[in-house]
Structure formats: structure tokens, C-alpha cells
C-alpha positions in Angstrom: 136.2 101.7 44.6 134.6 98.5 43.1 136.7 96.1 41.2 135.6 94.8 37.8 136.7 91.4 36.6 136.9 90.1 33.1 138.1 87.0 31.3 139.7 87.4 27.9 138.2 84.0 26.8 135.1 82.8 28.7 135.2 79.5 26.8 138.4 78.6 28.7 137.6 80.2 32.1 135.0 82.6 33.5 135.4 85.0 36.4 132.6 86.3 38.7 132.2 89.7 40.4 134.1 88.4 43.4 137.1 87.4 41.3 136.5 83.6 41.5 137.8 81.9 38.4 136.2 78.8 37.1 137.9 76.7 34.4 135.7 75.5 31.5 138.2 74.0 29.1 141.9 73.3 28.8 143.9 76.3 27.7 145.5 79.6 28.8 143.5 82.7 29.5 144.1 86.2 30.7 142.1 87.5 33.7 141.9 91.2 34.2 140.9 93.2 37.3 140.1 96.9 36.9 139.5 99.4 39.7 139.3 103.0 38.5 142.6 103.9 36.7 144.3 100.8 38.1 144.4 97.5 36.2 146.1 94.1 36.7 146.3 91.1 34.6 147.1 87.5 35.4 147.6 84.5 33.1 145.8 81.4 34.1 146.5 77.9 32.8 143.4 75.6 32.9 144.0 71.9 33.1 141.5 69.5 31.6 138.7 68.4 33.9 139.3 64.7 34.8 137.2 62.1 36.6 138.8 58.8 37.4 138.2 55.7 39.5 136.8 52.2 39.7 134.6 50.0 41.8 135.2 46.8 43.8 138.3 48.1 45.5 139.9 47.4 48.8 140.4 44.2 50.8 143.0 43.2 53.4 143.3 39.9 51.6 144.3 41.4 48.2 147.1 43.7 47.1 145.2 44.9 44.0 143.9 48.0 45.7 147.5 49.1 46.5 148.3 48.7 42.8 145.4 50.8 41.6 146.0 53.4 44.4 149.5 53.7 43.1 148.0 54.8 39.7 146.0 57.4 41.5 149.1 58.7 43.2 150.3 59.8 39.7 147.1 61.1 38.2 145.2 64.4 38.8 141.5 64.7 38.9 138.4 64.0 40.9 138.3 60.3 42.1 135.0 58.4 42.0 134.3 55.0 43.5 131.6 52.8 42.0 130.8 50.9 45.2 132.1 47.9 47.1 134.8 50.1 48.3 135.9 48.2 51.4 135.5 44.4 51.7 134.1 42.2 53.0 131.4 44.2 54.8 132.0 47.9 54.5 132.6 47.9 58.2 134.4 50.6 60.2 137.4 48.3 60.5 137.2 47.5 56.7 137.4 51.2 55.9 140.1 52.0 58.5 142.2 48.9 58.1 141.9 48.2 54.4 140.6 51.1 52.3 142.2 53.9 54.2 145.8 52.8 53.6 145.3 52.6 49.8 142.5 54.6 48.1 142.1 56.5 51.4 145.2 58.5 50.5 142.9 60.3 48.0 139.9 60.7 50.2 139.8 64.6 50.1 139.3 64.4 46.3 137.0 61.4 46.2 133.3 61.4 45.5 132.0 57.9 46.3 129.0 55.7 45.6 128.0 52.8 47.8 127.9 49.1 46.8 126.0 46.2 48.2 129.0 45.3 50.4 128.6 48.6 52.1 125.1 47.5 53.1 126.4 44.4 54.8 126.9 46.8 57.6 123.5 48.1 58.8 122.4 51.1 56.7 125.9 51.4 55.3 126.6 53.5 58.4 130.4 53.1 58.3 130.5 54.2 54.7 128.6 57.5 55.5 130.7 58.0 58.6 134.0 57.5 56.8 133.2 59.8 53.8 131.0 62.3 55.6 129.9 65.1 53.4 131.8 63.7 50.4 129.0 61.1 50.1 126.1 63.5 50.1 123.3 63.3 52.7 123.8 60.5 55.1 121.5 57.6 54.5 120.5 58.7 50.9 123.6 57.9 48.9 122.7 60.1 45.9 124.0 63.6 45.1 125.4 65.7 42.3 128.2 68.1 41.6 129.9 69.9 38.7 133.3 69.3 37.1 134.2 71.9 34.5 131.2 72.1 32.2 129.9 68.6 33.2 127.1 67.7 35.5 128.1 64.6 37.6 125.6 62.4 39.5 126.4 59.7 42.0 123.4 57.4 42.6 122.6 54.5 45.0 121.6 51.3 43.4 121.1 49.6 46.7 117.9 51.4 47.5 114.6 51.6 45.5 115.0 53.2 42.1 111.5 52.4 40.8 109.5 55.2 39.0 108.2 57.5 41.6 110.6 56.5 44.3 112.4 59.3 46.2 115.6 58.6 44.4 114.1 58.5 40.9 112.1 61.7 41.6 115.2 63.4 43.0 117.1 62.4 39.9 114.6 63.8 37.5 114.4 67.1 39.5 118.2 67.3 39.6 118.5 66.8 35.8 115.8 69.4 35.2 117.6 71.8 37.4 121.0 71.2 35.7 120.4 71.2 32.0 124.1 70.9 31.1 125.0 69.7 27.6 127.2 67.0 29.1 126.0 64.7 32.0 127.6 61.6 33.6 126.2 59.3 36.3 127.7 56.4 38.3 126.4 53.8 40.6 127.3 50.2 41.7 125.0 47.7 39.9 125.4 47.8 36.1 122.3 48.2 34.0 124.1 46.1 31.3 126.8 43.5 31.8 128.1 40.3 30.1 129.6 39.1 33.4 128.6 35.7 34.5 128.7 36.4 38.3 125.9 38.9 38.4 125.1 40.1 34.9 122.7 43.0 34.1 120.6 44.7 36.7 117.1 45.5 35.3 116.2 47.2 38.6 118.4 50.2 37.6 116.4 50.7 34.3 114.4 53.6 35.8 117.6 55.5 36.6 118.9 55.0 33.1 115.5 56.0 31.6 115.5 59.3 33.6 119.1 60.0 32.4 118.2 59.1 28.8 115.1 61.3 28.9 117.4 64.2 29.9 120.0 63.5 27.3 122.7 62.2 29.5 125.8 60.8 28.0 127.8 58.4 30.2 127.1 55.9 33.0 129.8 54.1 35.0 129.2 51.1 37.3 131.0 48.3 39.0 129.7 45.1 40.8 131.1 42.8 38.1 134.8 42.5 38.7 135.8 43.2 35.1 136.0 46.0 32.5 133.4 46.3 29.8 132.5 49.1 27.4 129.2 49.4 25.6 128.0 51.3 22.6 125.4 54.0 23.3 122.0 52.5 24.0 118.6 53.1 25.4 117.4 52.0 28.8 115.9 48.9 27.2 119.2 48.0 25.5 118.5 49.1 22.0 121.5 50.6 20.1 121.1 54.4 19.8 124.1 56.2 18.4 122.2 59.5 18.3 120.9 59.8 21.9 122.0 56.7 23.7 124.1 56.5 26.8 127.5 54.8 26.8 128.1 52.5 29.8 131.4 51.5 31.3 131.6 48.7 33.8 134.8 49.3 35.8 134.8 46.8 38.7 138.6 46.8 38.4 139.6 48.5 41.6 141.6 45.5 43.0 139.5 43.0 44.8 139.3 40.1 42.2 138.3 39.1 38.7 135.1 37.5 37.6 134.4 35.4 34.5 132.4 36.6 31.5 129.5 34.9 29.9 128.5 35.3 26.2 128.8 39.0 25.2 125.4 40.7 25.3 124.1 43.1 22.8 126.1 46.3 22.2 129.1 45.2 24.2 132.2 46.5 22.4 135.2 45.7 24.7 135.7 43.3 27.6 138.6 42.3 29.9 138.8 40.3 33.1 142.5 40.0 33.5 143.7 43.4 34.6 143.2 45.8 37.5 143.2 49.5 36.7 141.3 52.8 36.7 139.0 54.4 34.2 140.1 57.9 33.4 137.5 60.3 31.8 138.8 63.6 30.4 135.7 65.9 30.4 135.6 68.5 27.6 132.9 71.1 26.9 131.4 69.1 24.1 132.7 65.6 24.7 135.0 63.2 26.5 138.0 61.0 26.2 138.1 57.7 28.0 141.2 55.6 28.9 141.5 52.5 30.9 144.8 52.6 32.7 146.2 49.2 33.8 148.3 48.7 36.9 152.0 48.1 36.5 152.5 45.0 34.4 148.9 44.9 33.1 148.6 44.1 29.4 145.1 45.4 28.7 144.2 49.0 27.9 141.3 50.8 26.2 140.9 54.4 24.9 138.6 56.4 22.8 136.4 59.6 22.6 132.8 60.5 22.4 130.6 63.6 21.9 127.9 64.9 24.1 124.3 65.1 22.9 
């Protein structure tokens, strides 16, 4: 006799014909299974969808990654990396000897992105070997997945992103195939940055443009070893509170700190004194952000935004 499944509140959680429950928003919901005259109910508590992480992370010459990994030890959610995960060269020994003992504790729940230091090893091969399927197709470095009601995209700013490039075409097709209300992307080199070490990366503008055209909401990057939050803006850097994308630079994983230059347009918050992780609580129609400092860190940042 077939079993029929039903959720008392599909806005909190849905259930499919096989009985697989998918959370959509924080709350409590009753799931009912019916087979003929028999019925059973179970109450399910759905925790908020959380994405958290940073870039510019692990080095055997620094203890900063141990401090940020200690934060992850206490925080639930999917972990992202924004590149430059293992210094100095993203080599096999850098991953096994430096990254694995800190952030590697959370490898099963990590969805990474590569940085330029990964490519100091030919083709970033040790990065792809270490993370395996968690990093998407080997050699590409771009992929997408879902957290709650959000579509999440990990991109590779170390390979061509020009209009018409394989990555840019894939991104536009992926966005068209996943018309979620809320979309977030992350990659290593920031489109916008007030940092004096590297600054903004115009080469990533086509990625931002594709995301903007699709109504995406948030971009996270690293590369500059600091924290910076921007107001929503276009790919060209014009303030756009209606359809713009908010960028966070979170190169705060533990390697080192870089200096800032003069603040560029639309920069709202900057700090280059504190290691920590960026926590994003992803809701059906918006998000909360919180920069969580390591023990003893004095800087923090928090707020919320709505999806387009």
C-alpha cells in the first residue's frame, strides 16, 4: 500500500513522495505519513540555513588559522573557503601539514573555492585532490549547490572569466536554470576592495555582471587580508540599493593582515586588525550577516539584507 507524505507547513519544510524532508526556514513543522487507515506524525525542528567561512587561511608559520578553526568548532552550517586555503603554494604538503590540522577538521562540510596560491602548484592539482568532489569538477573550480532556499555558486577567479568564456557561459546557464529568489556567489579575487596590497579586480566584472543580470544578492571574496563590507552596487561600482549586489571581502582566515588604502566608493565597513569568520544566516527572503572575531578580537560587524 503506497504511503502519502504531507507537511503541515511547506514554508518551513517540504516532504517528497519518498519521505525526504527538506527544510526551508527556521521553525517547527509536523510531517504526516498516511498508508490506508494508518497514519503517523513526527515533529521536525528546522534550524536556520547557515553559510560561514573566510579566505586566506592556513599557514604553518601562523597560528591564525587555528584560532579561526576554533570558531568553526562551535558553529553549525556549511563552511566556505574564499581561496588561498593553504600557504605558501597550495601544495600537497601545505594541505596535509598546515590546512588539514585546522580547517581540515571541517572538510566534510566544506565547499571551497581556489585562490591564486593554489595555482602556485601546477593546475591547482593538490587542491582538487584534497577536496575531491567537494570542489566540483576537477580542473574547473566552479560549481553550484543549494542551502535551504538559497542558490549558492562557487567560482574560480584564477581562470578566464571574460564574456563568452566557458566559466562565464556556465554561470549564465546555471543562473537561468536556478531562478531562486536568493542567490550568493563567492570567489577569491574581489571585484571591489579598498586594500592597498591588491585592490579591486576588474577582471571579475563579467562574473558580477552575470550575477547582477540574474538578480543575485551577495558576493563574498578574499585575497585582501582584511574585512570589508560594501553597499549594494552594480558591476561598474555604481550604488544600486534596488538591484545591486552586496560584497563582503573576508580575507580573515588567519594568514596575515594587509593595510588599507583610501576607502573606495560604497565601502561601508573596514577592519584589518582581527581574524575571524563571516557567518551568513540564509532566510527565504533575506539574510543576516555577522563577522565573528577570534578569541580576544575587538572588531565585529552585523546586519541584515533582503533578497531582490
